[in-house]
Each structure stands twice: as structure tokens, then as C-alpha cells.
N, C-alpha and C positions, 0 to 999 in steps of 0.2 A: 539479515533477519528482517522480516516484515510481519507486523502484527495488526490484526483487525479487531478493534476494541469496541466493547460496549461499556458505557459508564456505569458506575454505581447508581442504581435507580434513585437514591436519595439526593443525587446531584441534579440540578436543573440543566438542560442542554447547554444553556449559555454560560454555565459555571464550570463546565467540564474542562475547557482548555486551560483555565487557570489552575485547577487542581492537578492537571496533567503536567503543567510546567513546574509546579512545586515538587511533584514526584521526580521529574527529570533532574531537578536540582540536587536531590539526594544522590542520584547516580553520578552527577558531576563531582560530588564530594568523595566518591569512592575511587581510590587509586586503581584498584583492579579493574573496575568498570571502565575507567578512562583509558586504561591500557588496551582493553579488548575492543571497545567501541570507538571507531575512528570518526564517525559523524552521525548525527541524529537529525531527522526531519519529522517533527510531529505535525501531522496534517489532520486538522479537525474538520468534521463535516460542515459544509456550507449550510447555514441556517436560514439564509435569505430565501423568501418565497417569491415566485413559485419554484425556484431551483432548476434542476436539470432533469427532464423527464426520463424515467428509467433508472435513475440513481436511487440507491437504497436509503431509507431513513431509519432503519432499525439498528444501525451501528453508528458509533459516534466519532471514530477516528482511525487513521492508518498511520502506523509508525514505521519509518524507513531507517534502518540502522545498518551502516556499513561496518562490518566486523573485520578485525585484523586478519583472520583466517577461519577456516572451518572448525578447527579445534576450539577456538575462542567461543564460537557459537554454541558448542556443546558444554564447555567448561563453565560458562557464566552461570548456569543454573545451580551448580553446586559450590560456587564461590562463597567463601565465608562472609565477605562484606555484603554480597547480594542477599544472602539469607538473613543476615542480621539487620540490615538497614532498609533495603528496598522491598523485599517480600512482605514484611509486616505492614507496609504502607499501601500495598496494591489493593486490598479490599476497600480502602477509603475512596479510591479513584475509579476502580473498574468493577465489573460485575462478577469477576472471578480472577484467579491468579493469571499473570501474564503468560506463563509457560503454556497455559491451556488454550491460547489463541495465537500462538506465534509459529510462523513458518520460516524455515531455513531455505535459502535460495542461492542459485548462482545467477549473477546479473550481467547484462550486456547493454551498453549504450548504443542505440541505433541512430539516434539523431542528437548531436551535441547542441546544447543551448548556446545562443550567440553571446558574444562578450557583452558585459553590462550587468544590470540588475538580474538576479535570479528570477525565473518564473515563480509566481506565487500560488497558482491554482493548479490542481491536478485531478484528473479523472483516472482512478485506478480500477482496473478490470481484474477481478479474481475469477479466473477461467477454469471451467471444467470441460474436459475433452468430450467430443461427440462419441456416442456408442459406435462401435465398429473400429475405432482407433485404439490400438494398444498404447501403453505408455511410451514404448520405444518409437512407434510411428509418430505419435504426437511430438515427442522430443525432436525427432528428425525434422519435421515440418517447422516447428517453432524456432529451431536453431538455424534454419537455412533459407526460409522463404521471407527474408527481411523486406524486400521490395513489395511483394504482394500483401504482406500483413500491415503495410502502411498506406495502401493505395485507396484512399477515400478523401473527398473534399474536406471532411471534418478534421481528419488527421493532418491534412496539409497545413492547417493553421496551428498545429502543435509546435511549440518552440523546441521541445526536447521529448524524446521517446526512449524509454528503457523497457527492456524485456527481461523478466525474471523467471527462471525455471525452478519449480519447487523440488527440493531434494529430500530424500528420506521419507519417513512416514509422518504425515500431518496429524495434528491432534484431532480427536473425534469431532465431526461436524465441520471441519475445515479442509475437506478433501479436494482441494484445488490443485490443478496441474501446473498453472503458470499465472503470473501476475504482470500485467502491462501497466506502465505509468505514462500517461499522456499529459504533458505539462503545457500550460497556457499562461499568457502574460497577466490575465485578470479574470475575474468572474464573468464579466460581460463578454470577453473574448471567447471563453469556453462555451457560453450559452449560444453565442452567435455561430460558432463553428458547427454546433449540432442543430441549428436552425429550428429550435423549439420542437423538434421531433423527438420521439423516444430514441435515445442514443443508440440503441441496438440497430435501428434502421439506417444509421449513418456510418456504420463501421464497414471495413473492407469485406468484400465477398469471401476472400480467402480465410478471413477470421471466422465468419459464420459457417464456413465449410469445416473448419477444424474444431471449433469450440461450440458447445451447446450453450448458446447465449441466454436461453431462458433459464437454464440451471446455473448460469454464472451470476456473479454479483458485481455491481458497479457502485463506486463511491465518488462523490463530488466533494473535494476537500480543498482547504487552503492551509498554508503553513502558518501555524500559530506559535511555533518554537523551533529553533534549530541551533545546532552547534557543530563545528565551529561557524 
């Protein structure tokens, strides 16, 4: 499960990560949530200016949750502990309830991170397919054109690349077809990879052929909480 979050407007941008960590601690205390969610990476938007050209500033974070299975992704919304403990806290942290901005995906690792410290910074691409591609045609290309979809100097610098295909019907306003994760060692490494250009200009030609990059959304984030 991947969610694209806006903070509660009452929170300052620099206070969002701490409020989000507090919310995650509630989940860690719920046995049913711990059983269903195998790992969590809370990635808050990089606030350092000038940032990364082309990255969105109107969202505050991306949460990457590895679920035990597809059934767990569906059942968690009706779980008694989730409803009693986590859902009441969501409006304190977010602009709306988490279910309203969460996508369920199948994921593949295209490039494994090297041994050692985990990469800390990620550019996430929430992609909408180009007109003229059916969902099936998009899925076929997204699932098979691995080499072409990594073929750019900017992505050569990524330590890890994950491709996620959105499953089912997304919530209103979040009609994305796929989500890419491009992981870098640091903020400066990511900015250097995209060479101060609009990041869309540095992406593989195969990706610009497949996805409508102007209608897609890009986030520049860093990990502010994870477990395990």
C-alpha cells in the first residue's frame, strides 16, 4: 500500500514528520496492524530549498507499506483496532482520512540497493498513462520494458529502483496507473542526478512515451520514520 498524504493545515510543514511518527506509533501498538503491515517507510517531503525542479510541493509525504498479502490490504480498513485507535487520530495529522488517499499496488524491485546503509532519499513518480494506451497495454509495457524504463543518466545514479502497478479502483483524485520509486544516497546525490533541470526532462524516453508526465506527479522525499 502506498499513500500520498497532505498534512492537516493546522500543522506547519516542519512539524508534519513528528506528528506522523506519533501516528505510526499508534499502529505499532496494535497487534492486528503489526500482523498485516510487514514494514513501513514514511517519506516526508524534502523542505530544503530550492529542492528538485518539477517535484510537487502541495503534498507532504509518501508512505510505503509492505503488506502481508492482498487480503490484509483490504481487511485493515475494517479492523476493530484500526477503527478504534488509528482512524480517530488521522484528522489530527492528515487533511482527510488515510483510506481516501491510499493506493494498493503490486511491486517489483528492478534494482536492488547495495549492501550497507539504506538509501535515504527517494523520488516517487505517481504516473498516469498517456491517452491512447489502454490499462492493459500500459501494464504490459510497465511490466516488461524494464531496461528501457531505467535508461537515463539520472536514473543511472539511483541506488535502488522499484516499480509498483496500481491495483483495483483508486480513490477519487488519485487515478494513477503506476508508481516508481527512485532511491538515492542523499539529497545532494538526487539533485546532482537530475542536474538542476526539471526532472521530467531527465527521465527515460520510454517513460515519456508511456506516461503523461505533465499529468503525473513527482515527490522528492526523505525517510523520516521506518520500521523495522
